[in-house]
C-alpha positions as CSV (number, residue, x, y, z in Angstrom):
1,X,-42.6,-13.0,-1.3
2,X,-43.3,-13.2,2.4
3,X,-40.8,-10.7,3.7
4,X,-38.2,-7.9,2.5
5,X,-36.0,-9.6,4.7
6,X,-34.3,-12.9,4.4
7,X,-36.6,-16.0,5.0
8,X,-35.1,-19.6,5.3
9,X,-38.3,-21.2,6.4
10,X,-42.1,-20.0,6.0
11,X,-42.7,-20.9,9.8
12,X,-40.5,-17.8,10.6
13,X,-43.3,-15.7,9.3
14,X,-46.6,-17.7,9.5
15,X,-48.2,-20.4,11.2
16,X,-51.3,-22.6,10.3
17,X,-54.5,-20.9,11.0
18,X,-53.0,-17.3,10.8
19,X,-55.1,-14.5,9.3
20,X,-52.9,-12.6,6.8
21,X,-53.1,-9.8,4.4
22,X,-51.8,-10.4,0.9
23,X,-51.7,-9.1,-2.5
24,X,-52.6,-11.0,-5.7
25,X,-49.4,-11.0,-7.8
26,X,-50.4,-13.4,-10.6
27,X,-53.6,-15.3,-11.8
28,X,-53.0,-18.3,-13.9
29,X,-56.4,-19.6,-15.0
30,X,-54.9,-22.4,-17.1
31,X,-52.9,-23.9,-14.3
32,X,-55.5,-22.9,-11.6
33,X,-52.6,-21.0,-9.7
34,X,-52.9,-17.8,-7.9
35,X,-49.5,-16.2,-6.9
36,X,-49.8,-14.1,-3.6
37,X,-47.4,-11.7,-1.9
38,X,-47.2,-10.7,1.8
39,X,-44.2,-8.1,1.4
40,X,-45.8,-6.2,-1.3
41,X,-48.6,-4.9,1.2
42,X,-45.7,-3.5,3.3
43,X,-43.4,-0.6,2.6
44,X,-40.1,-1.5,0.9
45,X,-37.5,-0.7,3.4
46,X,-35.0,0.0,0.4
47,X,-37.0,2.9,-0.8
48,X,-36.0,5.1,2.1
49,X,-32.6,3.6,3.0
50,X,-30.5,6.5,1.9
51,X,-32.5,9.1,4.0
52,X,-32.6,6.7,7.0
53,X,-29.2,5.2,6.9
54,X,-26.8,8.2,5.6
55,X,-23.1,7.6,5.4
56,X,-21.3,8.0,8.8
57,X,-24.3,7.2,11.0
58,X,-23.8,4.7,13.8
59,X,-26.5,2.0,13.9
60,X,-27.2,-1.1,16.0
61,X,-28.1,-4.4,14.3
62,X,-28.0,-8.3,14.7
63,X,-25.4,-10.5,13.0
64,X,-27.3,-13.0,10.7
65,X,-24.4,-14.9,9.2
66,X,-20.6,-15.0,9.0
67,X,-18.7,-15.7,5.8
68,X,-15.1,-15.9,4.7
69,X,-15.3,-12.3,3.4
70,X,-17.2,-10.6,6.1
71,X,-20.2,-10.7,8.1
72,X,-24.0,-9.8,7.5
73,X,-25.8,-7.5,10.0
74,X,-29.6,-7.0,9.8
75,X,-30.5,-3.3,10.7
76,X,-34.1,-3.9,10.6
77,X,-36.5,-6.6,8.9
78,X,-35.8,-6.6,5.3
79,X,-32.4,-4.3,5.6
80,X,-29.1,-6.3,5.7
81,X,-25.7,-4.8,5.6
82,X,-22.3,-6.4,4.9
83,X,-19.2,-5.7,7.2
84,X,-16.3,-6.7,4.9
85,X,-13.4,-8.1,6.6
86,X,-11.2,-5.3,5.5
87,X,-13.5,-2.9,7.6
88,X,-13.6,-5.1,10.8
89,X,-10.3,-3.8,12.4
90,X,-7.4,-1.2,12.0
91,X,-5.2,-4.4,12.3
92,X,-5.1,-7.6,10.4
93,X,-8.2,-9.9,10.9
94,X,-7.6,-13.5,9.7
95,X,-11.2,-14.6,9.6
96,X,-14.4,-12.7,10.4
97,X,-15.3,-15.3,13.1
98,X,-12.5,-13.4,15.3
99,X,-14.8,-10.4,15.4
100,X,-18.5,-11.7,14.8
101,X,-20.8,-14.7,15.5
102,X,-24.2,-15.3,14.4
103,X,-26.7,-13.7,16.8
104,X,-24.2,-11.0,18.3
105,X,-25.8,-7.5,18.8
106,X,-23.4,-4.9,17.3
107,X,-22.8,-1.5,16.8
108,X,-21.5,-0.4,13.5
109,X,-21.1,2.5,10.9
110,X,-23.0,3.1,7.7
111,X,-20.3,3.4,4.9
112,X,-22.8,3.6,2.1
113,X,-26.3,2.5,1.1
114,X,-27.3,1.9,-2.4
115,X,-31.0,1.4,-2.9
116,X,-30.5,0.4,-6.5
117,X,-28.1,-2.6,-5.8
118,X,-29.8,-3.2,-2.5
119,X,-26.4,-3.2,-0.7
120,X,-25.2,-1.5,2.5
121,X,-21.9,-1.3,3.5
122,X,-21.0,-1.2,7.0
123,X,-17.6,-0.8,9.2
124,X,-16.8,-1.7,12.5
125,X,-13.2,-0.3,12.8
126,X,-14.7,3.2,12.0
127,X,-16.4,3.4,15.5
128,X,-13.1,2.7,17.3
129,X,-9.8,4.7,17.7
130,X,-7.3,4.2,14.9
131,X,-4.2,3.0,16.5
132,X,-2.1,4.2,13.8
133,X,-3.0,7.8,14.5
134,X,-1.2,7.3,18.0
135,X,1.6,5.2,16.7
136,X,3.1,8.1,14.6
137,X,3.1,10.1,17.7
138,X,4.2,7.5,20.1
139,X,7.0,6.2,18.0
140,X,8.6,9.1,16.1
141,X,11.6,8.2,13.7
142,X,14.7,7.3,15.5
143,X,12.9,5.8,18.6
144,X,14.3,2.5,19.7
145,X,11.6,-0.2,20.4
146,X,11.8,-3.8,21.6
147,X,9.5,-6.4,20.0
148,X,9.4,-10.4,19.5
149,X,9.8,-11.7,15.8
150,X,6.3,-12.9,14.7
151,X,7.2,-14.0,11.1
152,X,10.2,-14.6,8.9
153,X,9.9,-13.9,5.1
154,X,12.3,-13.9,2.2
155,X,12.1,-10.0,2.2
156,X,12.2,-9.3,5.8
157,X,11.1,-10.1,9.4
158,X,7.9,-8.8,11.1
159,X,8.2,-7.9,14.8
160,X,5.3,-7.4,17.1
161,X,5.5,-3.9,18.7
162,X,2.0,-3.4,20.2
163,X,-1.3,-5.2,20.2
164,X,-2.1,-6.1,16.6
165,X,0.3,-3.9,14.9
166,X,3.8,-5.5,13.6
167,X,6.6,-3.6,12.4
168,X,8.8,-4.7,9.5
169,X,12.6,-4.9,9.3
170,X,13.3,-5.1,5.7
171,X,16.2,-7.5,4.6
172,X,18.1,-4.3,3.5
173,X,17.9,-2.9,7.0
174,X,19.0,-5.9,9.0
175,X,22.6,-5.5,8.8
176,X,25.4,-3.5,7.1
177,X,26.7,-7.1,6.4
178,X,25.2,-8.9,3.2
179,X,22.2,-10.9,4.2
180,X,21.0,-13.5,1.8
181,X,17.8,-14.5,4.0
182,X,16.7,-13.1,7.1
183,X,16.6,-16.5,9.0
184,X,20.3,-16.2,8.9
185,X,20.1,-13.5,11.6
186,X,16.7,-14.0,13.2
187,X,14.6,-16.8,14.7
188,X,10.9,-16.8,15.3
189,X,10.1,-15.7,19.0
190,X,13.5,-13.9,19.4
191,X,13.3,-10.5,21.1
192,X,15.0,-7.7,19.1
193,X,15.7,-4.1,19.4
194,X,15.2,-1.9,16.4
195,X,15.0,1.7,15.3
196,X,11.8,3.1,13.9
197,X,12.4,4.5,10.4
198,X,9.0,5.5,9.6
199,X,5.2,4.9,10.5
200,X,2.9,5.5,7.4
201,X,-0.7,5.8,8.6
202,X,-2.2,5.8,5.1
203,X,-0.5,2.4,4.0
204,X,-0.4,1.1,7.6
205,X,3.3,0.2,7.5
206,X,5.8,0.5,10.4
207,X,9.4,0.3,9.2
208,X,12.1,-0.6,11.4
209,X,16.0,-1.2,11.1
210,X,18.4,-3.0,13.2
211,X,21.5,-2.2,11.4
212,X,21.2,1.4,12.5
213,X,22.1,0.2,15.9
214,X,25.2,-1.3,14.6
215,X,28.5,0.7,14.0
216,X,28.4,1.8,10.4
217,X,31.6,0.2,8.7
218,X,31.2,2.9,5.8
219,X,31.6,5.7,8.0
220,X,35.3,6.8,7.6
221,X,35.9,4.0,5.1
222,X,37.7,6.5,2.8
223,X,40.1,7.6,5.4
224,X,40.8,4.0,6.5
225,X,41.4,2.5,3.0
226,X,43.5,4.6,0.7
227,X,44.2,3.6,-2.9
228,X,47.1,1.7,-3.1
229,X,46.9,0.0,0.2
230,X,47.2,-3.7,0.8
231,X,44.7,-5.3,3.0
232,X,44.0,-8.8,4.2
233,X,40.3,-10.2,3.6
234,X,38.2,-13.1,3.0
235,X,36.2,-14.0,-0.2
236,X,32.5,-14.0,0.6
237,X,30.8,-14.6,-2.6
238,X,31.7,-15.3,-6.4
239,X,29.7,-13.9,-9.3
240,X,30.1,-13.8,-13.3
241,X,31.5,-10.1,-13.0
242,X,34.1,-10.8,-10.0
243,X,34.5,-11.6,-6.3
244,X,33.2,-10.0,-3.2
245,X,35.8,-9.6,-0.6
246,X,35.0,-8.7,3.1
247,X,38.1,-6.5,4.4
248,X,36.4,-5.8,7.7
249,X,33.0,-6.8,9.3
250,X,30.3,-5.4,7.2
251,X,32.6,-4.0,4.6
252,X,33.0,-5.6,1.1
253,X,34.9,-4.7,-1.8
254,X,34.8,-6.3,-5.4
255,X,37.6,-7.7,-7.2
256,X,36.8,-7.5,-11.0
257,X,36.7,-10.6,-13.0
258,X,39.5,-9.6,-15.1
259,X,41.7,-9.7,-11.9
260,X,40.4,-13.2,-11.1
261,X,41.1,-14.4,-14.8
262,X,44.8,-13.3,-14.2
263,X,44.8,-15.2,-10.9
264,X,43.6,-18.4,-12.5
265,X,46.3,-18.2,-15.2
266,X,48.8,-18.4,-12.4
267,X,46.9,-21.7,-11.0
268,X,45.2,-19.8,-7.9
269,X,41.9,-21.1,-7.2
270,X,39.7,-18.5,-5.3
271,X,37.1,-20.2,-3.3
272,X,34.3,-18.6,-1.0
273,X,35.7,-18.5,2.5
274,X,39.3,-18.4,1.4
275,X,41.6,-15.7,2.8
276,X,43.1,-13.3,0.3
277,X,45.1,-10.1,0.1
278,X,44.0,-7.3,-1.9
279,X,45.1,-3.9,-3.1
280,X,42.6,-1.2,-2.7
281,X,41.8,0.6,-6.0
282,X,39.1,3.3,-4.9
283,X,36.5,3.8,-2.3
284,X,33.0,5.3,-2.9
285,X,31.1,5.7,0.4
286,X,28.2,7.4,-1.3
287,X,27.6,4.3,-3.4
288,X,29.0,1.9,-0.8
289,X,31.4,0.7,-3.2
290,X,35.1,-0.5,-3.1
291,X,37.2,-1.4,-5.9
292,X,39.8,-4.0,-5.1
293,X,42.6,-5.8,-7.2
294,X,44.9,-8.6,-6.6
295,X,47.3,-7.5,-9.3
296,X,50.3,-6.7,-6.9
297,X,49.0,-8.8,-4.0
298,X,49.5,-12.1,-2.4
299,X,46.6,-14.0,-3.7
300,X,46.9,-16.7,-1.2
301,X,49.0,-17.6,1.9
302,X,52.3,-18.1,0.4
303,X,51.8,-16.8,-2.8
304,X,54.4,-14.2,-3.9
305,X,53.5,-10.7,-5.2
306,X,53.9,-9.8,-8.9
Protein backbone atom coordinates (compact mmCIF):
# COMPACT_ATOMS: atom_id res chain seq x y z
CA UNK A 1 0.00 0.00 0.00
CA UNK A 2 3.02 2.33 -0.23
CA UNK A 3 3.03 2.86 -3.99
CA UNK A 4 1.16 1.95 -7.16
CA UNK A 5 4.53 0.77 -8.38
CA UNK A 6 6.53 -2.28 -7.34
CA UNK A 7 8.21 -1.92 -3.91
CA UNK A 8 10.71 -4.55 -2.73
CA UNK A 9 11.68 -2.72 0.49
CA UNK A 10 9.93 0.08 2.43
CA UNK A 11 13.22 2.02 2.53
CA UNK A 12 12.68 2.72 -1.16
CA UNK A 13 9.75 4.95 -0.19
CA UNK A 14 10.26 6.23 3.36
CA UNK A 15 12.86 6.70 6.05
CA UNK A 16 12.58 7.19 9.82
CA UNK A 17 11.44 10.68 10.73
CA UNK A 18 9.61 11.37 7.44
CA UNK A 19 6.28 13.14 7.70
CA UNK A 20 3.84 11.40 5.35
CA UNK A 21 0.24 11.75 4.26
CA UNK A 22 -1.76 8.54 4.56
CA UNK A 23 -5.31 7.26 4.33
CA UNK A 24 -6.96 5.06 6.99
CA UNK A 25 -7.93 1.80 5.30
CA UNK A 26 -9.09 -0.24 8.28
CA UNK A 27 -9.43 0.09 12.06
CA UNK A 28 -9.47 -3.13 14.06
CA UNK A 29 -10.38 -2.13 17.63
CA UNK A 30 -10.15 -5.68 18.95
CA UNK A 31 -6.62 -6.15 17.69
CA UNK A 32 -5.61 -2.56 18.31
CA UNK A 33 -4.50 -2.24 14.68
CA UNK A 34 -4.91 0.56 12.16
CA UNK A 35 -4.15 -0.20 8.49
CA UNK A 36 -2.89 2.78 6.48
CA UNK A 37 -2.21 3.42 2.83
CA UNK A 38 0.06 5.89 1.05
CA UNK A 39 -0.79 5.08 -2.54
CA UNK A 40 -4.48 5.67 -1.86
CA UNK A 41 -3.88 9.42 -1.46
CA UNK A 42 -2.31 9.51 -4.95
CA UNK A 43 -4.06 9.11 -8.31
CA UNK A 44 -4.13 5.54 -9.65
CA UNK A 45 -1.97 5.66 -12.83
CA UNK A 46 -3.95 2.76 -14.30
CA UNK A 47 -7.12 4.85 -14.35
CA UNK A 48 -5.86 6.97 -17.28
CA UNK A 49 -3.48 4.46 -18.88
CA UNK A 50 -5.57 4.06 -22.07
CA UNK A 51 -5.56 7.79 -22.75
CA UNK A 52 -1.96 8.35 -21.76
CA UNK A 53 -0.48 5.31 -23.50
CA UNK A 54 -2.49 4.53 -26.64
CA UNK A 55 -1.37 1.69 -28.92
CA UNK A 56 1.35 2.76 -31.34
CA UNK A 57 2.92 5.48 -29.20
CA UNK A 58 6.67 5.35 -28.54
CA UNK A 59 7.69 5.72 -24.91
CA UNK A 60 10.89 5.69 -22.89
CA UNK A 61 11.26 3.64 -19.75
CA UNK A 62 13.61 1.82 -17.40
CA UNK A 63 14.14 -1.93 -17.38
CA UNK A 64 13.27 -3.19 -13.91
CA UNK A 65 13.73 -6.94 -14.39
CA UNK A 66 14.52 -9.56 -17.02
CA UNK A 67 12.83 -12.98 -17.11
CA UNK A 68 12.99 -16.02 -19.39
CA UNK A 69 9.91 -14.86 -21.30
CA UNK A 70 10.59 -11.12 -21.50
CA UNK A 71 11.62 -7.87 -19.82
CA UNK A 72 9.61 -5.52 -17.59
CA UNK A 73 9.89 -1.81 -18.32
CA UNK A 74 8.73 0.93 -15.93
CA UNK A 75 7.14 3.80 -17.83
CA UNK A 76 6.38 5.84 -14.71
CA UNK A 77 6.04 5.06 -10.99
CA UNK A 78 3.30 2.47 -10.69
CA UNK A 79 3.19 1.55 -14.38
CA UNK A 80 5.19 -1.36 -15.76
CA UNK A 81 4.83 -3.03 -19.12
CA UNK A 82 6.14 -6.28 -20.51
CA UNK A 83 8.24 -6.65 -23.66
CA UNK A 84 7.63 -10.30 -24.51
CA UNK A 85 10.58 -12.16 -26.05
CA UNK A 86 8.64 -12.50 -29.31
CA UNK A 87 8.38 -8.70 -29.55
CA UNK A 88 12.08 -7.96 -29.03
CA UNK A 89 13.42 -8.51 -32.52
CA UNK A 90 12.35 -9.42 -36.04
CA UNK A 91 14.94 -12.18 -35.85
CA UNK A 92 15.22 -14.99 -33.31
CA UNK A 93 16.19 -14.03 -29.73
CA UNK A 94 17.33 -16.95 -27.55
CA UNK A 95 17.06 -15.04 -24.26
CA UNK A 96 15.84 -11.52 -23.33
CA UNK A 97 19.24 -10.77 -21.78
CA UNK A 98 20.55 -10.50 -25.36
CA UNK A 99 18.52 -7.30 -25.66
CA UNK A 100 17.96 -5.98 -22.12
CA UNK A 101 19.57 -5.71 -18.72
CA UNK A 102 18.17 -4.24 -15.52
CA UNK A 103 18.60 -0.48 -15.28
CA UNK A 104 18.73 0.12 -19.04
CA UNK A 105 16.88 3.12 -20.42
CA UNK A 106 15.00 1.94 -23.51
CA UNK A 107 12.57 3.24 -26.07
CA UNK A 108 9.68 0.91 -26.83
CA UNK A 109 6.29 0.99 -28.51
CA UNK A 110 2.98 0.46 -26.70
CA UNK A 111 1.12 -2.45 -28.26
CA UNK A 112 -1.79 -2.58 -25.84
CA UNK A 113 -2.77 -1.15 -22.45
CA UNK A 114 -5.50 -2.84 -20.41
CA UNK A 115 -6.48 -1.04 -17.16
CA UNK A 116 -8.76 -3.92 -16.07
CA UNK A 117 -6.02 -6.56 -16.05
CA UNK A 118 -3.38 -3.90 -15.31
CA UNK A 119 -1.20 -5.06 -18.15
CA UNK A 120 0.73 -3.11 -20.74
CA UNK A 121 2.19 -4.93 -23.72
CA UNK A 122 5.27 -3.33 -25.20
CA UNK A 123 7.37 -3.97 -28.30
CA UNK A 124 10.97 -3.23 -29.21
CA UNK A 125 11.09 -4.60 -32.74
CA UNK A 126 8.24 -2.29 -33.82
CA UNK A 127 10.50 0.75 -33.61
CA UNK A 128 13.11 -0.91 -35.84
CA UNK A 129 13.02 -1.56 -39.57
CA UNK A 130 11.68 -5.00 -40.44
CA UNK A 131 14.49 -6.78 -42.33
CA UNK A 132 11.92 -9.10 -43.92
CA UNK A 133 10.51 -6.15 -45.85
CA UNK A 134 13.91 -5.58 -47.46
CA UNK A 135 14.66 -9.28 -47.98
CA UNK A 136 11.77 -9.83 -50.38
CA UNK A 137 13.07 -6.99 -52.56
CA UNK A 138 16.76 -7.82 -52.17
CA UNK A 139 16.40 -11.55 -52.85
CA UNK A 140 13.70 -12.16 -55.48
CA UNK A 141 12.88 -15.71 -56.53
CA UNK A 142 15.71 -17.24 -58.56
CA UNK A 143 18.50 -15.21 -56.92
CA UNK A 144 21.63 -17.24 -56.18
CA UNK A 145 22.97 -16.59 -52.68
CA UNK A 146 25.91 -17.79 -50.62
CA UNK A 147 25.90 -18.59 -46.93
CA UNK A 148 27.30 -20.78 -44.17
CA UNK A 149 25.45 -23.80 -42.79
CA UNK A 150 24.35 -22.82 -39.26
CA UNK A 151 22.33 -25.86 -38.25
CA UNK A 152 21.44 -29.32 -39.58
CA UNK A 153 18.10 -30.97 -38.73
CA UNK A 154 16.23 -34.06 -39.89
CA UNK A 155 14.12 -31.96 -42.26
CA UNK A 156 16.78 -29.69 -43.73
CA UNK A 157 19.63 -27.25 -43.13
CA UNK A 158 19.61 -23.60 -42.04
CA UNK A 159 21.98 -21.31 -43.89
CA UNK A 160 22.97 -17.85 -42.65
CA UNK A 161 22.17 -15.36 -45.39
CA UNK A 162 22.29 -12.00 -43.64
CA UNK A 163 22.58 -10.75 -40.05
CA UNK A 164 20.02 -12.61 -37.96
CA UNK A 165 18.25 -14.21 -40.93
CA UNK A 166 18.67 -17.87 -41.88
CA UNK A 167 17.35 -19.57 -44.98
CA UNK A 168 16.08 -23.15 -44.99
CA UNK A 169 17.03 -25.75 -47.56
CA UNK A 170 14.38 -28.41 -47.07
CA UNK A 171 15.55 -32.00 -47.48
CA UNK A 172 13.41 -32.29 -50.63
CA UNK A 173 15.27 -29.32 -52.16
CA UNK A 174 18.81 -30.49 -51.39
CA UNK A 175 19.40 -32.74 -54.39
CA UNK A 176 17.73 -34.56 -57.24
CA UNK A 177 19.21 -37.68 -55.70
CA UNK A 178 17.45 -39.31 -52.77
CA UNK A 179 18.78 -37.89 -49.48
CA UNK A 180 17.97 -39.78 -46.28
CA UNK A 181 19.48 -37.12 -44.00
CA UNK A 182 20.89 -33.65 -44.77
CA UNK A 183 24.14 -34.57 -42.99
CA UNK A 184 24.92 -36.81 -45.96
CA UNK A 185 25.42 -33.68 -48.05
CA UNK A 186 26.24 -30.82 -45.65
CA UNK A 187 28.43 -30.15 -42.63
CA UNK A 188 28.08 -27.35 -40.09
CA UNK A 189 30.17 -24.33 -41.10
CA UNK A 190 30.26 -25.31 -44.78
CA UNK A 191 29.79 -22.49 -47.29
CA UNK A 192 27.09 -23.26 -49.83
CA UNK A 193 25.44 -21.62 -52.82
CA UNK A 194 21.67 -21.88 -53.16
CA UNK A 195 18.78 -20.50 -55.16
CA UNK A 196 16.02 -18.46 -53.52
CA UNK A 197 12.65 -20.19 -53.81
CA UNK A 198 10.57 -17.80 -51.72
CA UNK A 199 10.74 -15.10 -49.05
CA UNK A 200 7.59 -15.10 -46.92
CA UNK A 201 7.44 -11.92 -44.86
CA UNK A 202 4.39 -12.92 -42.83
CA UNK A 203 5.67 -16.29 -41.65
CA UNK A 204 9.30 -15.10 -41.77
CA UNK A 205 10.49 -18.00 -43.88
CA UNK A 206 13.35 -17.89 -46.33
CA UNK A 207 13.17 -20.97 -48.59
CA UNK A 208 16.25 -22.06 -50.54
CA UNK A 209 17.23 -24.86 -52.91
CA UNK A 210 20.56 -26.35 -53.92
CA UNK A 211 19.21 -28.96 -56.31
CA UNK A 212 18.07 -26.25 -58.74
CA UNK A 213 21.74 -25.41 -59.29
CA UNK A 214 22.34 -29.03 -60.35
CA UNK A 215 21.41 -30.52 -63.70
CA UNK A 216 17.88 -31.90 -63.55
CA UNK A 217 18.19 -35.58 -64.52
CA UNK A 218 14.44 -35.73 -65.22
CA UNK A 219 14.71 -33.19 -68.03
CA UNK A 220 14.51 -35.20 -71.24
CA UNK A 221 14.36 -38.53 -69.38
CA UNK A 222 11.42 -39.71 -71.49
CA UNK A 223 13.53 -39.23 -74.63
CA UNK A 224 16.61 -40.92 -73.18
CA UNK A 225 14.78 -43.96 -71.78
CA UNK A 226 12.19 -45.59 -74.02
CA UNK A 227 10.00 -48.58 -73.00
CA UNK A 228 11.74 -51.83 -73.86
CA UNK A 229 15.23 -50.35 -73.50
CA UNK A 230 17.72 -52.32 -71.39
CA UNK A 231 19.99 -50.27 -69.12
CA UNK A 232 22.51 -50.93 -66.38
CA UNK A 233 22.00 -49.54 -62.90
CA UNK A 234 22.68 -49.97 -59.20
CA UNK A 235 20.30 -51.04 -56.44
CA UNK A 236 19.96 -48.10 -54.05
CA UNK A 237 17.16 -49.28 -51.76
CA UNK A 238 14.81 -52.14 -50.91
CA UNK A 239 11.21 -51.83 -49.74
CA UNK A 240 8.24 -54.13 -49.21
CA UNK A 241 6.87 -53.10 -52.60
CA UNK A 242 10.07 -53.37 -54.63
CA UNK A 243 13.62 -52.20 -55.24
CA UNK A 244 14.91 -48.78 -56.23
CA UNK A 245 17.49 -48.76 -58.98
CA UNK A 246 19.59 -45.75 -59.97
CA UNK A 247 20.09 -45.76 -63.74
CA UNK A 248 21.97 -42.46 -63.80
CA UNK A 249 22.99 -39.95 -61.14
CA UNK A 250 19.86 -38.60 -59.50
CA UNK A 251 17.52 -40.77 -61.58
CA UNK A 252 15.89 -43.76 -59.89
CA UNK A 253 13.31 -46.25 -61.06
CA UNK A 254 11.32 -48.92 -59.26
CA UNK A 255 11.40 -52.65 -59.85
CA UNK A 256 8.11 -54.00 -58.50
CA UNK A 257 8.21 -56.71 -55.82
CA UNK A 258 6.68 -59.24 -58.21
CA UNK A 259 9.78 -58.94 -60.38
CA UNK A 260 12.02 -59.39 -57.36
CA UNK A 261 10.19 -62.54 -56.33
CA UNK A 262 10.74 -64.03 -59.78
CA UNK A 263 14.44 -63.25 -59.47
CA UNK A 264 14.66 -64.84 -56.03
CA UNK A 265 13.10 -68.04 -57.36
CA UNK A 266 16.03 -68.21 -59.78
CA UNK A 267 18.42 -67.93 -56.85
CA UNK A 268 19.39 -64.31 -57.49
CA UNK A 269 19.93 -62.31 -54.28
CA UNK A 270 19.43 -58.61 -54.97
CA UNK A 271 21.27 -56.41 -52.45
CA UNK A 272 21.68 -52.67 -51.97
CA UNK A 273 24.72 -51.50 -53.90
CA UNK A 274 24.66 -54.45 -56.32
CA UNK A 275 24.87 -53.79 -60.08
CA UNK A 276 21.78 -54.79 -62.02
CA UNK A 277 20.55 -54.72 -65.59
CA UNK A 278 16.92 -53.69 -66.03
CA UNK A 279 14.35 -53.11 -68.71
CA UNK A 280 12.46 -49.80 -68.91
CA UNK A 281 8.69 -50.27 -68.75
CA UNK A 282 7.49 -46.65 -68.57
CA UNK A 283 8.71 -43.14 -67.78
CA UNK A 284 6.51 -40.48 -66.14
CA UNK A 285 8.47 -37.23 -65.83
CA UNK A 286 5.51 -35.35 -64.32
CA UNK A 287 5.33 -37.68 -61.32
CA UNK A 288 9.07 -38.43 -61.50
CA UNK A 289 8.52 -42.17 -61.72
CA UNK A 290 10.20 -44.84 -63.83
CA UNK A 291 8.86 -48.39 -63.96
CA UNK A 292 11.53 -51.06 -64.40
CA UNK A 293 11.55 -54.77 -64.95
CA UNK A 294 14.12 -57.59 -64.72
CA UNK A 295 11.90 -60.03 -66.57
CA UNK A 296 14.05 -60.12 -69.68
CA UNK A 297 17.25 -58.60 -68.36
CA UNK A 298 20.50 -59.81 -66.92
CA UNK A 299 19.90 -59.69 -63.18
CA UNK A 300 23.49 -59.90 -62.15
CA UNK A 301 26.79 -60.06 -63.90
CA UNK A 302 26.97 -63.35 -65.79
CA UNK A 303 23.24 -64.12 -65.34
CA UNK A 304 21.66 -65.02 -68.72
CA UNK A 305 18.52 -63.36 -69.98
CA UNK A 306 15.27 -65.31 -70.00
